[in-house]
FIKOLZA-1660 file (N, C-alpha, C; in steps of 0.1 Angstrom, whole numbers, plus 5000, padded with zeros to 4 digits):
% residues 215
   i   px   py   pz ch aa at
   1 4272 4460 4850  A  M  N
   1 4285 4458 4846  A  M CA
   1 4292 4471 4840  A  M  C
   2 4284 4475 4833  A  K  N
   2 4287 4490 4825  A  K CA
   2 4289 4500 4836  A  K  C
   3 4281 4500 4845  A  K  N
   3 4282 4511 4853  A  K CA
   3 4296 4509 4863  A  K  C
   4 4298 4496 4865  A  M  N
   4 4310 4490 4875  A  M CA
   4 4322 4497 4866  A  M  C
   5 4323 4492 4853  A  K  N
   5 4335 4497 4843  A  K CA
   5 4336 4513 4845  A  K  C
   6 4326 4521 4844  A  K  N
   6 4325 4537 4846  A  K CA
   6 4331 4539 4856  A  K  C
   7 4326 4534 4869  A  L  N
   7 4332 4537 4882  A  L CA
   7 4347 4535 4882  A  L  C
   8 4350 4525 4877  A  V  N
   8 4365 4521 4878  A  V CA
   8 4374 4530 4868  A  V  C
   9 4368 4535 4859  A  I  N
   9 4373 4544 4849  A  I CA
   9 4374 4556 4856  A  I  C
  10 4364 4561 4861  A  I  N
  10 4363 4575 4869  A  I CA
  10 4373 4574 4881  A  I  C
  11 4371 4565 4887  A  A  N
  11 4382 4564 4899  A  A CA
  11 4397 4562 4895  A  A  C
  12 4399 4556 4884  A  T  N
  12 4412 4555 4880  A  T CA
  12 4417 4573 4875  A  T  C
  13 4408 4577 4870  A  A  N
  13 4412 4589 4863  A  A CA
  13 4412 4598 4874  A  A  C
  14 4405 4598 4885  A  L  N
  14 4407 4606 4894  A  L CA
  14 4420 4604 4904  A  L  C
  15 4424 4592 4905  A  L  N
  15 4436 4588 4910  A  L CA
  15 4448 4592 4903  A  L  C
  16 4445 4593 4889  A  F  N
  16 4458 4599 4881  A  F CA
  16 4458 4612 4882  A  F  C
  17 4446 4620 4883  A  M  N
  17 4449 4635 4884  A  M CA
  17 4454 4637 4898  A  M  C
  18 4450 4632 4909  A  A  N
  18 4456 4633 4922  A  A CA
  18 4471 4631 4923  A  A  C
  19 4474 4621 4915  A  G  N
  19 4489 4619 4915  A  G CA
  19 4496 4629 4907  A  G  C
  20 4493 4633 4895  A  Y  N
  20 4496 4646 4889  A  Y CA
  20 4497 4657 4896  A  Y  C
  21 4486 4660 4904  A  T  N
  21 4486 4672 4911  A  T CA
  21 4495 4673 4922  A  T  C
  22 4497 4662 4927  A  A  N
  22 4507 4662 4941  A  A CA
  22 4520 4662 4934  A  A  C
  23 4523 4653 4922  A  S  N
  23 4536 4656 4915  A  S CA
  23 4541 4671 4912  A  S  C
  24 4529 4677 4907  A  A  N
  24 4531 4691 4902  A  A CA
  24 4534 4700 4915  A  A  C
  25 4528 4697 4927  A  Q  N
  25 4529 4706 4938  A  Q CA
  25 4543 4701 4944  A  Q  C
  26 4546 4688 4942  A  T  N
  26 4562 4686 4950  A  T CA
  26 4572 4694 4940  A  T  C
  27 4569 4693 4926  A  G  N
  27 4578 4699 4917  A  G CA
  27 4579 4716 4920  A  G  C
  28 4566 4722 4922  A  H  N
  28 4567 4735 4925  A  H CA
  28 4574 4738 4939  A  H  C
  29 4572 4731 4948  A  D  N
  29 4579 4730 4960  A  D CA
  29 4594 4730 4960  A  D  C
  30 4598 4721 4951  A  H  N
  30 4612 4717 4949  A  H CA
  30 4619 4733 4942  A  H  C
  31 4611 4737 4932  A  N  N
  31 4615 4750 4927  A  N CA
  31 4617 4760 4936  A  N  C
  32 4607 4761 4945  A  N  N
  32 4608 4772 4955  A  N CA
  32 4618 4770 4962  A  N  C
  33 4620 4759 4967  A  E  N
  33 4633 4756 4974  A  E CA
  33 4646 4759 4968  A  E  C
  34 4647 4754 4955  A  Q  N
  34 4659 4760 4948  A  Q CA
  34 4660 4774 4947  A  Q  C
  35 4649 4781 4944  A  N  N
  35 4651 4793 4942  A  N CA
  35 4653 4800 4956  A  N  C
  36 4649 4797 4967  A  Q  N
  36 4653 4800 4981  A  Q CA
  36 4667 4798 4982  A  Q  C
  37 4673 4787 4980  A  Q  N
  37 4687 4783 4980  A  Q CA
  37 4695 4793 4973  A  Q  C
  38 4693 4794 4959  A  Q  N
  38 4700 4805 4951  A  Q CA
  38 4699 4818 4956  A  Q  C
  39 4687 4822 4961  A  G  N
  39 4686 4834 4967  A  G CA
  39 4698 4837 4980  A  G  C
  40 4697 4825 4987  A  M  N
  40 4706 4827 5000  A  M CA
  40 4720 4828 4995  A  M  C
  41 4723 4818 4986  A  M  N
  41 4737 4818 4978  A  M CA
  41 4741 4832 4976  A  M  C
  42 4733 4839 4967  A  M  N
  42 4735 4853 4963  A  M CA
  42 4736 4862 4972  A  M  C
  43 4726 4861 4984  A  Q  N
  43 4731 4869 4995  A  Q CA
  43 4743 4867 5002  A  Q  C
  44 4747 4853 5003  A  N  N
  44 4759 4851 5011  A  N CA
  44 4770 4857 5002  A  N  C
  45 4770 4854 4989  A  S  N
  45 4779 4861 4982  A  S CA
  45 4781 4876 4981  A  S  C
  46 4768 4882 4983  A  G  N
  46 4769 4897 4984  A  G CA
  46 4777 4903 4995  A  G  C
  47 4773 4894 5007  A  M  N
  47 4780 4896 5020  A  M CA
  47 4792 4894 5022  A  M  C
  48 4798 4884 5013  A  M  N
  48 4813 4881 5013  A  M CA
  48 4819 4891 5006  A  M  C
  49 4815 4896 4992  A  Q  N
  49 4820 4906 4984  A  Q CA
  49 4818 4920 4993  A  Q  C
  50 4809 4923 5001  A  G  N
  50 4809 4935 5009  A  G CA
  50 4819 4933 5019  A  G  C
  51 4822 4922 5025  A  G  N
  51 4832 4922 5036  A  G CA
  51 4844 4923 5031  A  G  C
  52 4847 4917 5018  A  M  N
  52 4860 4918 5013  A  M CA
  52 4864 4933 5008  A  M  C
  53 4852 4939 5003  A  M  N
  53 4856 4953 4999  A  M CA
  53 4858 4961 5012  A  M  C
  54 4849 4959 5022  A  Q  N
  54 4853 4968 5036  A  Q CA
  54 4865 4963 5040  A  Q  C
  55 4871 4951 5040  A  G  N
  55 4884 4947 5046  A  G CA
  55 4894 4954 5036  A  G  C
  56 4890 4952 5024  A  G  N
  56 4900 4960 5014  A  G CA
  56 4903 4976 5021  A  G  C
  57 4891 4982 5021  A  G  N
  57 4890 4995 5026  A  G CA
  57 4899 4998 5039  A  G  C
  58 4897 4988 5049  A  M  N
  58 4902 4989 5059  A  M CA
  58 4917 4987 5058  A  M  C
  59 4924 4978 5050  A  M  N
  59 4936 4977 5047  A  M CA
  59 4942 4987 5040  A  M  C
  60 4937 4995 5031  A  Q  N
  60 4939 5008 5022  A  Q CA
  60 4939 5017 5034  A  Q  C
  61 4932 5019 5044  A  G  N
  61 4931 5030 5054  A  G CA
  61 4944 5027 5063  A  G  C
  62 4946 5015 5065  A  M  N
  62 4960 5012 5074  A  M CA
  62 4971 5015 5067  A  M  C
  63 4972 5012 5053  A  M  N
  63 4983 5015 5046  A  M CA
  63 4985 5029 5044  A  M  C
  64 4973 5038 5044  A  G  N
  64 4973 5052 5042  A  G CA
  64 4980 5057 5055  A  G  C
  65 4978 5052 5067  A  N  N
  65 4982 5056 5080  A  N CA
  65 4997 5053 5081  A  N  C
  66 5003 5046 5074  A  G  N
  66 5016 5039 5073  A  G CA
  66 5016 5027 5084  A  G  C
  67 5006 5020 5083  A  M  N
  67 5005 5009 5093  A  M CA
  67 5004 4996 5084  A  M  C
  68 5013 4986 5090  A  C  N
  68 5012 4973 5083  A  C CA
  68 4999 4966 5088  A  C  C
  69 4992 4961 5076  A  P  N
  69 4978 4956 5078  A  P CA
  69 4979 4941 5084  A  P  C
  70 4990 4934 5085  A  M  N
  70 4993 4922 5091  A  M CA
  70 4996 4923 5105  A  M  C
  71 5005 4931 5107  A  C  N
  71 5012 4930 5121  A  C CA
  71 5009 4942 5129  A  C  C
  72 5002 4955 5124  A  G  N
  72 5000 4966 5130  A  G CA
  72 5010 4975 5132  A  G  C
  73 5020 4973 5127  A  Q  N
  73 5035 4982 5131  A  Q CA
  73 5037 4989 5120  A  Q  C
  74 5044 4999 5123  A  M  N
  74 5047 5011 5114  A  M CA
  74 5057 5004 5102  A  M  C
  75 5052 5008 5090  A  M  N
  75 5058 5000 5080  A  M CA
  75 5073 5004 5078  A  M  C
  76 5077 5018 5083  A  N  N
  76 5088 5022 5080  A  N CA
  76 5100 5015 5088  A  N  C
  77 5094 5005 5098  A  Q  N
  77 5103 4998 5107  A  Q CA
  77 5109 4989 5098  A  Q  C
  78 5105 4987 5085  A  N  N
  78 5110 4976 5075  A  N CA
  78 5120 4982 5067  A  N  C
  79 5116 4996 5067  A  M  N
  79 5128 5004 5057  A  M CA
  79 5132 5015 5069  A  M  C
  80 5141 5009 5075  A  P  N
  80 5148 5021 5086  A  P CA
  80 5156 5032 5080  A  P  C
  81 5161 5034 5068  A  M  N
  81 5166 5044 5063  A  M CA
  81 5156 5055 5056  A  M  C
  82 5143 5050 5051  A  K  N
  82 5134 5059 5046  A  K CA
  82 5131 5072 5058  A  K  C
  83 5131 5068 5069  A  K  N
  83 5125 5080 5078  A  K CA
  83 5135 5089 5078  A  K  C
  84 5148 5088 5076  A  F  N
  84 5157 5099 5075  A  F CA
  84 5156 5108 5063  A  F  C
  85 5152 5103 5052  A  G  N
  85 5149 5109 5039  A  G CA
  85 5136 5120 5041  A  G  C
  86 5126 5113 5050  A  M  N
  86 5113 5121 5051  A  M CA
  86 5116 5131 5064  A  M  C
  87 5125 5130 5071  A  M  N
  87 5129 5139 5081  A  M CA
  87 5136 5151 5075  A  M  C
  88 5146 5150 5064  A  V  N
  88 5153 5162 5059  A  V CA
  88 5142 5168 5052  A  V  C
  89 5132 5161 5043  A  N  N
  89 5122 5170 5037  A  N CA
  89 5111 5176 5047  A  N  C
  90 5110 5171 5057  A  R  N
  90 5099 5175 5063  A  R CA
  90 5103 5185 5076  A  R  C
  91 5113 5183 5080  A  L  N
  91 5115 5190 5094  A  L CA
  91 5117 5206 5093  A  L  C
  92 5121 5210 5081  A  P  N
  92 5121 5226 5081  A  P CA
  92 5107 5232 5080  A  P  C
  93 5098 5223 5078  A  N  N
  93 5084 5231 5076  A  N CA
  93 5074 5227 5089  A  N  C
  94 5082 5223 5101  A  M  N
  94 5077 5218 5111  A  M CA
  94 5078 5232 5123  A  M  C
  95 5078 5242 5118  A  Q  N
  95 5082 5252 5129  A  Q CA
  95 5070 5254 5139  A  Q  C
  96 5058 5252 5134  A  Q  N
  96 5046 5253 5144  A  Q CA
  96 5046 5240 5155  A  Q  C
  97 5048 5230 5147  A  Q  N
  97 5046 5218 5157  A  Q CA
  97 5058 5217 5165  A  Q  C
  98 5070 5220 5162  A  L  N
  98 5081 5221 5174  A  L CA
  98 5086 5232 5178  A  L  C
  99 5076 5243 5176  A  S  N
  99 5080 5256 5181  A  S CA
  99 5094 5262 5178  A  S  C
 100 5098 5260 5165  A  L  N
 100 5109 5263 5160  A  L CA
 100 5110 5280 5161  A  L  C
 101 5124 5283 5162  A  T  N
 101 5128 5298 5162  A  T CA
 101 5130 5301 5147  A  T  C
 102 5131 5312 5143  A  D  N
 102 5133 5317 5130  A  D CA
 102 5147 5312 5125  A  D  C
 103 5156 5313 5134  A  D  N
 103 5171 5312 5132  A  D CA
 103 5171 5295 5131  A  D  C
 104 5164 5290 5137  A  Q  N
 104 5165 5274 5135  A  Q CA
 104 5160 5268 5123  A  Q  C
 105 5147 5275 5119  A  V  N
 105 5142 5274 5106  A  V CA
 105 5151 5277 5093  A  V  C
 106 5157 5288 5095  A  N  N
 106 5169 5290 5085  A  N CA
 106 5180 5280 5085  A  N  C
 107 5184 5276 5097  A  Q  N
 107 5196 5264 5094  A  Q CA
 107 5190 5252 5088  A  Q  C
 108 5179 5250 5091  A  L  N
 108 5173 5236 5087  A  L CA
 108 5170 5236 5071  A  L  C
 109 5164 5250 5067  A  F  N
 109 5163 5250 5052  A  F CA
 109 5178 5251 5046  A  F  C
 110 5189 5257 5050  A  D  N
 110 5200 5255 5045  A  D CA
 110 5207 5241 5044  A  D  C
 111 5205 5234 5055  A  L  N
 111 5208 5219 5055  A  L CA
 111 5201 5212 5044  A  L  C
 112 5188 5215 5044  A  Q  N
 112 5180 5209 5035  A  Q CA
 112 5185 5211 5019  A  Q  C
 113 5188 5225 5017  A  T  N
 113 5192 5229 5003  A  T CA
 113 5206 5222 4999  A  T  C
 114 5215 5223 5008  A  E  N
 114 5227 5213 5006  A  E CA
 114 5225 5200 5002  A  E  C
 115 5216 5194 5008  A  F  N
 115 5214 5180 5006  A  F CA
 115 5206 5179 4993  A  F  C
 116 5199 5187 4989  A  K  N
 116 5193 5186 4975  A  K CA
 116 5203 5187 4963  A  K  C
 117 5213 5194 4966  A  K  N
 117 5224 5196 4955  A  K CA
 117 5231 5184 4955  A  K  C
 118 5233 5177 4968  A  Q  N
 118 5241 5164 4968  A  Q CA
 118 5233 5154 4960  A  Q  C
 119 5220 5155 4963  A  Q  N
 119 5211 5142 4957  A  Q CA
 119 5211 5145 4940  A  Q  C
 120 5213 5158 4934  A  L  N
 120 5214 5158 4922  A  L CA
 120 5225 5154 4915  A  L  C
 121 5238 5157 4922  A  D  N
 121 5251 5151 4918  A  D CA
 121 5249 5136 4918  A  D  C
 122 5244 5130 4929  A  Y  N
 122 5242 5115 4931  A  Y CA
 122 5233 5110 4919  A  Y  C
 123 5223 5117 4916  A  Q  N
 123 5213 5112 4906  A  Q CA
 123 5220 5110 4891  A  Q  C
 124 5227 5121 4888  A  A  N
 124 5235 5124 4875  A  A CA
 124 5245 5110 4875  A  A  C
 125 5254 5106 4886  A  E  N
 125 5260 5099 4887  A  E CA
 125 5254 5084 4886  A  E  C
 126 5243 5081 4891  A  L  N
 126 5237 5069 4889  A  L CA
 126 5232 5067 4873  A  L  C
 127 5229 5078 4869  A  R  N
 127 5222 5075 4856  A  R CA
 127 5235 5070 4846  A  R  C
 128 5246 5077 4849  A  K  N
 128 5257 5072 4842  A  K CA
 128 5259 5057 4843  A  K  C
 129 5261 5053 4854  A  K  N
 129 5264 5040 4857  A  K CA
 129 5254 5031 4854  A  K  C
 130 5242 5033 4856  A  Q  N
 130 5229 5026 4849  A  Q CA
 130 5230 5027 4835  A  Q  C
 131 5236 5035 4828  A  M  N
 131 5236 5035 4814  A  M CA
 131 5247 5026 4809  A  M  C
 132 5258 5027 4816  A  K  N
 132 5268 5017 4814  A  K CA
 132 5265 5004 4817  A  K  C
 133 5257 5001 4827  A  L  N
 133 5252 4987 4828  A  L CA
 133 5243 4983 4817  A  L  C
 134 5237 4990 4813  A  K  N
 134 5227 4988 4801  A  K CA
 134 5235 4983 4788  A  K  C
 135 5248 4991 4786  A  N  N
 135 5254 4989 4775  A  N CA
 135 5262 4977 4777  A  N  C
 136 5266 4972 4789  A  L  N
 136 5272 4960 4793  A  L CA
 136 5264 4948 4789  A  L  C
 137 5250 4949 4794  A  L  N
 137 5242 4938 4792  A  L CA
 137 5238 4937 4775  A  L  C
 138 5237 4949 4768  A  A  N
 138 5235 4948 4754  A  A CA
 138 5247 4941 4747  A  A  C
 139 5259 4943 4753  A  D  N
 139 5271 4938 4747  A  D CA
 139 5273 4922 4749  A  D  C
 140 5265 4916 4757  A  N  N
 140 5267 4902 4763  A  N CA
 140 5281 4902 4771  A  N  C
 141 5283 4912 4779  A  A  N
 141 5293 4912 4787  A  A CA
 141 5296 4900 4797  A  A  C
 142 5308 4899 4804  A  S  N
 142 5309 4889 4813  A  S CA
 142 5302 4891 4825  A  S  C
 143 5298 4878 4832  A  A  N
 143 5290 4881 4845  A  A CA
 143 5298 4889 4856  A  A  C
 144 5312 4888 4855  A  S  N
 144 5320 4896 4864  A  S CA
 144 5318 4912 4862  A  S  C
 145 5319 4915 4851  A  Q  N
 145 5316 4931 4846  A  Q CA
 145 5303 4934 4849  A  Q  C
 146 5291 4925 4847  A  V  N
 146 5280 4930 4851  A  V CA
 146 5277 4931 4866  A  V  C
 147 5284 4921 4872  A  K  N
 147 5283 4922 4887  A  K CA
 147 5290 4936 4894  A  K  C
 148 5304 4938 4887  A  N  N
 148 5309 4948 4892  A  N CA
 148 5302 4964 4888  A  N  C
 149 5296 4964 4879  A  Q  N
 149 5288 4976 4875  A  Q CA
 149 5276 4977 4883  A  Q  C
 150 5269 4965 4886  A  M  N
 150 5256 4964 4895  A  M CA
 150 5259 4970 4909  A  M  C
 151 5273 4966 4912  A  E  N
 151 5278 4968 4926  A  E CA
 151 5280 4984 4928  A  E  C
 152 5285 4988 4916  A  A  N
 152 5289 5003 4915  A  A CA
 152 5276 5011 4915  A  A  C
 153 5264 5008 4909  A  C  N
 153 5251 5014 4910  A  C CA
 153 5248 5012 4924  A  C  C
 154 5248 5003 4932  A  S  N
 154 5243 5001 4943  A  S CA
 154 5250 5010 4954  A  S  C
 155 5263 5010 4952  A  E  N
 155 5273 5020 4959  A  E CA
 155 5267 5034 4958  A  E  C
 156 5263 5040 4948  A  T  N
 156 5259 5053 4947  A  T CA
 156 5244 5055 4954  A  T  C
 157 5238 5044 4954  A  K  N
 157 5222 5044 4958  A  K CA
 157 5227 5044 4976  A  K  C
 158 5235 5038 4981  A  I  N
 158 5239 5037 4994  A  I CA
 158 5244 5052 4997  A  I  C
 159 5253 5058 4989  A  D  N
 159 5257 5070 4993  A  D CA
 159 5247 5081 4994  A  D  C
 160 5236 5079 4985  A  M  N
 160 5225 5089 4987  A  M CA
 160 5217 5086 5000  A  M  C
 161 5215 5072 5004  A  K  N
 161 5208 5072 5016  A  K CA
 161 5216 5075 5029  A  K  C
 162 5229 5075 5028  A  T  N
 162 5239 5078 5037  A  T CA
 162 5239 5093 5040  A  T  C
 163 5236 5100 5029  A  A  N
 163 5235 5116 5028  A  A CA
 163 5225 5119 5037  A  A  C
 164 5213 5113 5033  A  A  N
 164 5199 5118 5041  A  A CA
 164 5201 5114 5057  A  A  C
 165 5208 5103 5059  A  Y  N
 165 5212 5101 5072  A  Y CA
 165 5219 5111 5081  A  Y  C
 166 5230 5116 5074  A  E  N
 166 5241 5125 5077  A  E CA
 166 5232 5137 5079  A  E  C
 167 5226 5141 5069  A  T  N
 167 5221 5156 5070  A  T CA
 167 5206 5153 5082  A  T  C
 168 5201 5143 5079  A  A  N
 168 5190 5143 5095  A  A CA
 168 5198 5144 5107  A  A  C
 169 5211 5141 5108  A  G  N
 169 5218 5140 5122  A  G CA
 169 5222 5156 5125  A  G  C
 170 5227 5162 5113  A  K  N
 170 5227 5176 5114  A  K CA
 170 5216 5186 5116  A  K  C
 171 5204 5181 5114  A  M  N
 171 5194 5187 5115  A  M CA
 171 5189 5187 5130  A  M  C
 172 5190 5174 5135  A  K  N
 172 5186 5172 5147  A  K CA
 172 5195 5181 5159  A  K  C
 173 5207 5182 5155  A  A  N
 173 5218 5190 5162  A  A CA
 173 5214 5204 5164  A  A  C
 174 5204 5208 5154  A  V  N
 174 5199 5223 5155  A  V CA
 174 5188 5224 5166  A  V  C
 175 5182 5213 5169  A  L  N
 175 5171 5215 5178  A  L CA
 175 5175 5214 5193  A  L  C
 176 5164 5217 5202  A  T  N
 176 5166 5216 5214  A  T CA
 176 5162 5202 5222  A  T  C
 177 5166 5199 5235  A  S  N
 177 5162 5185 5239  A  S CA
 177 5149 5184 5238  A  S  C
 178 5142 5194 5242  A  E  N
 178 5124 5191 5242  A  E CA
 178 5120 5191 5227  A  E  C
 179 5126 5197 5219  A  Q  N
 179 5124 5194 5206  A  Q CA
 179 5125 5182 5198  A  Q  C
 180 5139 5176 5202  A  K  N
 180 5141 5165 5199  A  K CA
 180 5132 5152 5203  A  K  C
 181 5127 5153 5215  A  E  N
 181 5119 5144 5220  A  E CA
 181 5103 5146 5214  A  E  C
 182 5100 5157 5210  A  Q  N
 182 5088 5160 5205  A  Q CA
 182 5088 5155 5191  A  Q  C
 183 5099 5158 5183  A  L  N
 183 5102 5150 5170  A  L CA
 183 5100 5136 5171  A  L  C
 184 5107 5130 5181  A  K  N
 184 5108 5114 5183  A  K CA
 184 5091 5109 5183  A  K  C
 185 5085 5116 5194  A  N  N
 185 5071 5112 5194  A  N CA
 185 5062 5112 5182  A  N  C
 186 5066 5124 5173  A  T  N
 186 5057 5126 5161  A  T CA
 186 5061 5116 5153  A  T  C
 187 5072 5112 5151  A  M  N
 187 5078 5102 5142  A  M CA
 187 5072 5088 5146  A  M  C
 188 5071 5084 5160  A  M  N
 188 5065 5071 5165  A  M CA
 188 5052 5071 5161  A  M  C
 189 5046 5081 5162  A  Q  N
 189 5029 5081 5158  A  Q CA
 189 5026 5079 5144  A  Q  C
 190 5038 5082 5136  A  G  N
 190 5034 5082 5121  A  G CA
 190 5030 5096 5115  A  G  C
 191 5031 5105 5125  A  G  N
 191 5027 5118 5121  A  G CA
 191 5036 5123 5107  A  G  C
 192 5047 5120 5109  A  M  N
 192 5056 5126 5098  A  M CA
 192 5055 5120 5084  A  M  C
 193 5051 5106 5085  A  M  N
 193 5050 5100 5072  A  M CA
 193 5036 5105 5066  A  M  C
 194 5026 5106 5075  A  N  N
 194 5013 5110 5070  A  N CA
 194 5012 5124 5063  A  N  C
 195 5018 5134 5073  A  K  N
 195 5020 5148 5066  A  K CA
 195 5030 5149 5053  A  K  C
 196 5039 5141 5053  A  N  N
 196 5050 5139 5042  A  N CA
 196 5044 5134 5031  A  N  C
 197 5033 5129 5030  A  R  N
 197 5030 5122 5019  A  R CA
 197 5028 5128 5007  A  R  C
 198 5019 5140 5010  A  G  N
 198 5015 5150 4997  A  G CA
 198 5029 5158 4996  A  G  C
 199 5035 5161 5006  A  G  N
 199 5048 5171 5003  A  G CA
 199 5057 5165 4995  A  G  C
 200 5061 5152 4997  A  M  N
 200 5072 5145 4989  A  M CA
 200 5068 5144 4974  A  M  C
 201 5056 5143 4971  A  M  N
 201 5053 5143 4958  A  M CA
 201 5055 5156 4951  A  M  C
 202 5053 5168 4957  A  Q  N
 202 5053 5181 4954  A  Q CA
 202 5068 5185 4954  A  Q  C
 203 5074 5181 4964  A  N  N
 203 5087 5186 4966  A  N CA
 203 5098 5179 4958  A  N  C
 204 5107 5188 4954  A  N  N
 204 5116 5181 4944  A  N CA
 204 5127 5172 4951  A  N  C
 205 5130 5176 4963  A  G  N
 205 5140 5168 4971  A  G CA
 205 5132 5155 4974  A  G  C
 206 5120 5156 4978  A  G  N
 206 5112 5144 4983  A  G CA
 206 5110 5134 4970  A  G  C
 207 5106 5141 4956  A  G  N
 207 5107 5132 4946  A  G CA
 207 5119 5126 4944  A  G  C
 208 5131 5129 4946  A  M  N
 208 5144 5125 4944  A  M CA
 208 5145 5112 4951  A  M  C
 209 5143 5115 4964  A  M  N
 209 5141 5102 4976  A  M CA
 209 5133 5093 4973  A  M  C
 210 5123 5097 4967  A  Q  N
 210 5111 5086 4966  A  Q CA
 210 5117 5076 4950  A  Q  C
 211 5123 5084 4940  A  N  N
 211 5130 5078 4930  A  N CA
 211 5138 5067 4934  A  N  C
 212 5147 5072 4943  A  Q  N
 212 5159 5066 4950  A  Q CA
 212 5154 5053 4955  A  Q  C
 213 5143 5052 4962  A  N  N
 213 5139 5040 4970  A  N CA
 213 5132 5032 4960  A  N  C
 214 5129 5036 4948  A  N  N
 214 5122 5027 4939  A  N CA
 214 5133 5023 4929  A  N  C
 215 5144 5026 4931  A  Q  N
 215 5154 5020 4922  A  Q CA
 215 5162 5008 4927  A  Q  C
% end
């Protein structure tokens, strides 16, 4: 009987140890599965982040090329007046691209200089009108007074852009038919926007046009 009890105890102990081992193994496998899942999630997250960064780089590249990242069209199509300011600031420097003669270059620079003087006058006028608007707001003026002054500011901005349009027309009149066609192709390809990007930041006239568009 004692031997039987010992055998039962030993058998029970063995079963308990086997169950514990299986449970431990199951827990170990479960932990491994969780680690694998976490690793896959981290990997997928890294891939998503990499894709987003790559997509952001592509978008930035398209923006740098003057392209709309959503529709693939030139961004300046949504700002039709902006191209005329670019033309005024860039065209006199396109002697090599358009095969301009020295006389043509001189005429273009004269028109550009006249345009810059106009812009200085318009900038001074706009600052005065904006200061008056600021004072009206500080004095709690009537809505009609504020509206009239805002319209006055807008009128000056319109005059600035119209001057760019007019000057661009005068500049194109200096070109031959072949040069006009070449200029048109350059603008369609966005070449003027890309080449003008750095120049507008350094050029006084370009800086004025950029400030004008931001106001």
